[in-house]
C-alpha positions in Angstrom: -30.4 14.3 5.7 -27.7 12.2 7.3 -27.7 11.9 11.1 -24.4 13.2 12.7 -22.1 10.5 14.1 -21.3 10.0 17.7 -17.9 11.8 17.5 -19.6 14.9 15.9 -22.3 15.0 18.6 -19.7 14.7 21.4 -17.6 17.5 19.7 -20.7 19.7 19.5 -21.5 19.1 23.2 -17.9 20.0 24.2 -18.1 23.3 22.2 -21.5 24.2 23.8 -20.2 23.6 27.3 -19.6 26.5 29.7 -16.6 24.8 31.3 -13.4 26.2 29.7 -11.7 22.8 29.9 -14.5 21.2 28.0 -14.3 23.8 25.3 -10.9 22.6 24.2 -10.8 21.7 20.6 -12.0 18.1 21.2 -13.8 17.1 24.4 -12.3 14.2 26.3 -15.2 11.9 25.4 -15.0 12.8 21.7 -11.2 12.2 21.7 -11.6 8.9 23.5 -14.2 7.8 21.1 -12.2 8.7 18.0 -9.1 7.0 19.4 -11.0 3.8 20.2 -11.8 3.6 16.5 -8.2 3.4 15.4 -7.3 -0.2 14.8 -3.9 -1.7 15.7 -4.5 -5.1 14.0 -6.1 -6.3 10.8 -5.7 -2.9 9.1 -6.1 -2.9 5.3 -2.3 -2.4 4.7 -1.6 -5.3 6.9 -4.2 -7.5 5.1 -2.6 -6.6 1.8 0.8 -7.6 2.9 -0.5 -10.9 4.4 -2.1 -11.7 1.0 1.4 -11.2 -0.6 3.0 -13.6 1.9 0.2 -16.2 1.4 0.4 -15.9 -2.4 4.2 -16.4 -2.2 3.4 -19.7 -0.5 4.6 -19.0 3.0 2.9 -19.9 6.2 2.9 -17.2 8.9 1.9 -16.3 12.4 0.1 -13.1 13.4 1.2 -10.8 16.2 3.5 -13.4 17.8 4.0 -12.2 21.3 7.1 -14.3 21.8 9.1 -11.8 19.9 9.9 -8.1 20.8 7.3 -5.8 19.2 4.9 -8.6 18.4 5.5 -8.5 14.7 2.4 -8.1 12.6 3.5 -11.1 10.5 6.1 -13.7 11.4 7.3 -16.2 8.8 9.0 -19.1 10.7 10.6 -20.7 7.6 12.5 -17.5 6.9 12.9 -16.4 10.5 11.4 -13.1 9.3 9.4 -10.5 11.3 7.3 -8.2 9.1 6.0 -4.9 10.5 3.3 -3.0 8.6 3.7 0.5 10.1 1.5 3.6 9.8 3.6 6.6 8.9 2.0 8.9 11.5 2.2 6.6 14.5 5.8 5.6 13.8 7.1 9.0 12.6 8.2 7.8 9.1 10.1 10.5 7.3 7.9 10.8 4.3 5.5 13.4 2.8 2.5 11.6 4.4 3.7 12.2 7.9 2.4 15.5 9.1 2.4 16.1 12.9 -0.5 18.5 13.6 0.8 22.1 14.3 -1.3 22.2 17.5 0.2 18.9 18.8 0.9 19.0 22.5 4.2 18.0 23.9 2.5 14.9 25.1 1.8 13.7 21.6 5.2 14.6 20.3 6.8 12.6 23.1 4.4 9.7 22.5 5.3 9.5 18.8 9.0 9.8 19.6 8.7 7.0 22.1 7.0 4.8 19.5 10.0 5.4 17.1 12.5 4.6 19.8 10.7 1.5 20.8 10.7 0.3 17.2 14.5 0.8 17.0 14.9 -1.2 20.2 12.6 -4.0 19.0 14.4 -4.3 15.6 17.7 -4.5 17.4 16.5 -7.2 19.8 15.1 -9.2 16.9 18.4 -8.9 15.0 20.2 -10.2 18.1 17.9 -13.2 18.1 18.8 -13.9 14.5 15.5 -12.8 13.1 15.4 -10.6 10.0 13.1 -7.5 10.1 11.2 -6.2 7.2 9.2 -3.0 7.5 6.4 -2.0 5.1 5.3 1.6 5.4 1.7 2.7 4.9 2.9 5.4 2.3 4.3 2.6 0.1 0.8 1.2 -0.4 -1.2 4.4 -1.1 -1.4 4.3 -4.9 -1.7 1.4 -7.3 1.7 2.1 -8.9 3.4 2.3 -5.4 1.7 -0.9 -4.3 2.9 -2.8 -7.4 6.5 -1.5 -6.9 6.4 -2.3 -3.2 5.0 -5.8 -3.9 7.8 -6.6 -6.5 10.5 -5.5 -4.1 8.8 -7.3 -1.2 8.5 -10.6 -3.1 12.0 -10.2 -4.4 13.2 -9.9 -0.8 11.3 -13.0 0.3 12.9 -15.0 -2.6 16.4 -13.8 -1.6 15.8 -14.7 2.1 14.4 -18.1 1.0 17.5 -18.8 -1.1 19.7 -17.9 1.9 17.6 -20.1 4.2 17.9 -23.0 1.7 21.6 -22.5 1.4 22.1 -22.6 5.2 20.0 -25.7 5.6 22.0 -27.5 2.9 25.3 -26.5 4.7 24.1 -28.0 8.0 23.1 -31.4 6.5 
């Protein structure tokens, strides 16, 4: 029989507690532990998009803090910031995004702030002359969606490269 994980044990302890605050759906320790396991960098969708950029022959920088929002991928040659966003955390308007019915006002405000911060970051990057490309987690869920997204993504990179080449030739 499989041994229960740390989160399950903490959840069980919270439910067994006599303290009403500890009996909430998730105990504070369990919630903290679960949240600590959510990665912000090097996620599988991000690794996939990086592989596309690398296969297309572009060099890139990761999480470049010089730019607003620290883009997941920055392609200097194209002056392109690529964000690989999770649908839940950035409130994407797709079928995958489902805010829990028991979500507290705190969580709803937090997710709305994330969305607003994204808009602000994209605007600032645009003002700096940096193009922004957002790849959503839902666009990578199935093999057919991944292939469609990859084709569109690579097509966008080629267009941007052609524009960048044209501008370089004009300057010379």
